[in-house]
C-alpha positions as CSV (number, residue, x, y, z in Angstrom):
1,M,-94.6,-90.4,-79.1
2,N,-91.3,-91.9,-80.2
3,D,-90.6,-94.0,-83.2
4,Y,-90.8,-97.3,-81.3
5,E,-94.2,-96.4,-79.8
6,R,-95.5,-95.5,-83.3
7,F,-94.2,-98.8,-84.6
8,L,-96.0,-100.7,-81.8
9,N,-99.2,-98.8,-82.5
10,K,-98.9,-99.8,-86.2
11,L,-98.6,-103.5,-85.3
12,R,-101.6,-103.3,-83.0
13,A,-103.6,-101.6,-85.7
14,I,-102.6,-104.4,-88.2
15,E,-104.0,-107.0,-85.7
16,A,-107.2,-105.1,-85.3
17,L,-107.6,-104.9,-89.0
18,H,-107.2,-108.6,-89.4
19,A,-109.7,-109.2,-86.6
20,G,-112.3,-107.4,-88.6
21,A,-112.5,-104.4,-86.4
22,T,-115.1,-102.0,-87.8
23,T,-115.0,-99.0,-85.5
24,R,-112.2,-96.7,-84.4
25,G,-112.7,-97.9,-80.8
26,E,-112.2,-101.5,-81.9
27,R,-109.1,-100.7,-83.9
28,D,-107.6,-99.2,-80.7
29,A,-108.3,-102.2,-78.6
30,A,-105.7,-104.8,-79.2
31,A,-107.0,-107.2,-76.6
32,R,-110.4,-107.3,-78.2
33,A,-108.8,-107.9,-81.6
34,R,-107.0,-110.9,-80.3
35,E,-110.1,-112.3,-78.7
36,R,-112.0,-111.9,-82.0
37,I,-109.3,-113.7,-83.9
38,L,-109.2,-116.5,-81.3
39,A,-113.0,-116.9,-81.6
40,R,-112.7,-117.0,-85.4
41,L,-110.1,-119.8,-85.1
42,A,-112.2,-121.8,-82.6
43,T,-115.2,-121.6,-85.0
44,T,-113.1,-122.6,-88.0
45,K,-111.6,-125.5,-86.1
46,R,-115.1,-126.8,-85.4
47,T,-116.0,-126.9,-89.1
48,E,-112.7,-127.6,-90.8
49,P,-109.8,-130.0,-90.0
50,S,-106.5,-128.7,-88.9
51,L,-103.9,-129.7,-91.4
52,P,-100.1,-129.7,-91.0
53,Y,-98.7,-126.6,-92.7
54,K,-95.1,-126.2,-93.6
55,F,-93.7,-122.6,-93.7
56,S,-90.2,-121.9,-94.9
57,L,-88.9,-118.7,-93.3
58,P,-85.2,-118.2,-94.0
59,D,-85.1,-114.7,-92.4
60,P,-84.6,-115.1,-88.6
61,W,-86.6,-112.0,-87.8
62,E,-89.5,-113.1,-89.8
63,Q,-89.3,-116.6,-88.3
64,K,-89.4,-115.2,-84.8
65,L,-92.3,-113.0,-85.7
66,F,-94.2,-115.9,-87.3
67,I,-93.7,-118.2,-84.3
68,A,-94.8,-115.5,-81.9
69,L,-97.9,-114.8,-84.0
70,A,-98.8,-118.5,-84.1
71,R,-98.4,-118.8,-80.4
72,R,-100.4,-115.7,-79.8
73,Y,-103.4,-117.5,-81.4
74,G,-102.8,-120.7,-79.4
75,L,-101.1,-122.6,-82.3
76,R,-98.2,-124.8,-81.5
77,P,-95.2,-124.2,-83.9
78,Y,-92.9,-127.2,-84.2
79,R,-90.3,-128.7,-86.5
80,R,-90.0,-132.4,-87.4
81,H,-86.9,-134.3,-86.9
82,R,-84.2,-133.4,-89.5
83,Q,-86.2,-130.4,-90.9
84,H,-84.2,-127.3,-91.7
85,A,-84.0,-124.6,-89.1
86,Q,-85.9,-122.3,-91.4
87,T,-88.9,-124.6,-91.4
88,V,-91.8,-124.0,-89.0
89,M,-94.8,-126.4,-88.9
90,I,-98.2,-125.7,-87.4
91,D,-101.5,-127.7,-87.5
92,V,-104.2,-125.2,-88.6
93,P,-107.3,-125.1,-90.8
94,D,-106.7,-123.8,-94.4
95,R,-109.2,-121.0,-94.0
96,F,-107.5,-119.5,-91.0
97,V,-104.2,-119.5,-92.7
98,D,-105.6,-117.9,-95.9
99,E,-107.9,-115.4,-94.3
100,T,-106.1,-114.4,-91.1
101,L,-102.7,-115.8,-90.2
102,W,-100.7,-115.4,-93.4
103,P,-102.1,-111.9,-94.4
104,E,-101.5,-110.6,-90.8
105,F,-98.0,-112.1,-90.8
106,E,-97.2,-110.4,-94.2
107,A,-98.5,-107.1,-93.0
108,L,-96.6,-107.3,-89.6
109,S,-93.5,-108.5,-91.4
110,A,-93.5,-105.6,-93.8
111,E,-93.7,-103.2,-90.9
112,L,-90.9,-105.0,-89.1
113,R,-88.6,-105.0,-92.1
114,Q,-89.2,-101.2,-92.6
115,Y,-88.6,-100.5,-88.9
116,L,-85.4,-102.6,-88.8
117,S,-84.2,-101.0,-91.9
118,E,-84.7,-97.5,-90.4
119,V,-83.0,-98.5,-87.2
120,T,-80.1,-100.0,-89.1
121,D,-79.7,-96.8,-91.2
122,R,-79.8,-94.7,-88.1
123,V,-77.2,-96.8,-86.3
124,I,-74.9,-96.7,-89.3
125,A,-75.2,-93.0,-89.6
126,D,-74.9,-92.3,-85.9
127,V,-72.1,-94.8,-85.0
128,L,-70.1,-95.2,-88.2
129,E,-71.0,-91.7,-89.5
130,E,-71.3,-93.2,-92.9
131,D,-73.8,-93.8,-95.7
132,G,-75.3,-97.3,-95.5
133,S,-77.0,-97.1,-98.9
134,E,-76.6,-99.7,-101.7
135,P,-73.2,-99.7,-103.5
136,A,-72.9,-98.1,-106.9
137,E,-73.0,-100.4,-109.9
138,E,-70.0,-100.3,-112.2
139,K,-69.9,-101.5,-115.8
140,K,-66.5,-103.1,-115.8
141,K,-65.3,-106.1,-117.8
142,G,-63.4,-108.8,-116.1
143,G,-63.8,-111.5,-113.5
144,Q,-66.3,-111.6,-110.6
145,G,-63.6,-111.2,-108.0
146,R,-63.1,-113.4,-105.0
147,L,-66.2,-114.7,-103.3
148,F,-66.6,-114.2,-99.5
149,E,-69.7,-115.4,-97.7
150,G,-69.9,-114.3,-94.1
């Protein structure tokens, strides 16, 4: 199994965990996990109102992940006129956000960040044949230097 397949399996296991899977067989069944989460959302919608939630996601990868996760559970992400591009709105019950959507997103996002960091390090090492680690910190007096924002 390659790194990408291991990464996908981790993501499926995260969804199963947030679906409340209790047995190993359930943890391995991503389709059943999604169905359980959809059923939980439907039950919650019957007992609680859906409220507009505003999520600020400046990282484009996290935003794509969040939008895909919301759509996976039948939620409709949107942005109001003149809202920032980093803003994502969804109408959803509080309890679903607190107990399922946001915790699952955070877990998936952490895995995605780790995976993208590993891939980036590998590309830098393989293509540029250089070290991509953080720069050394120097204790020099003087100005800040010229500011360049790319």
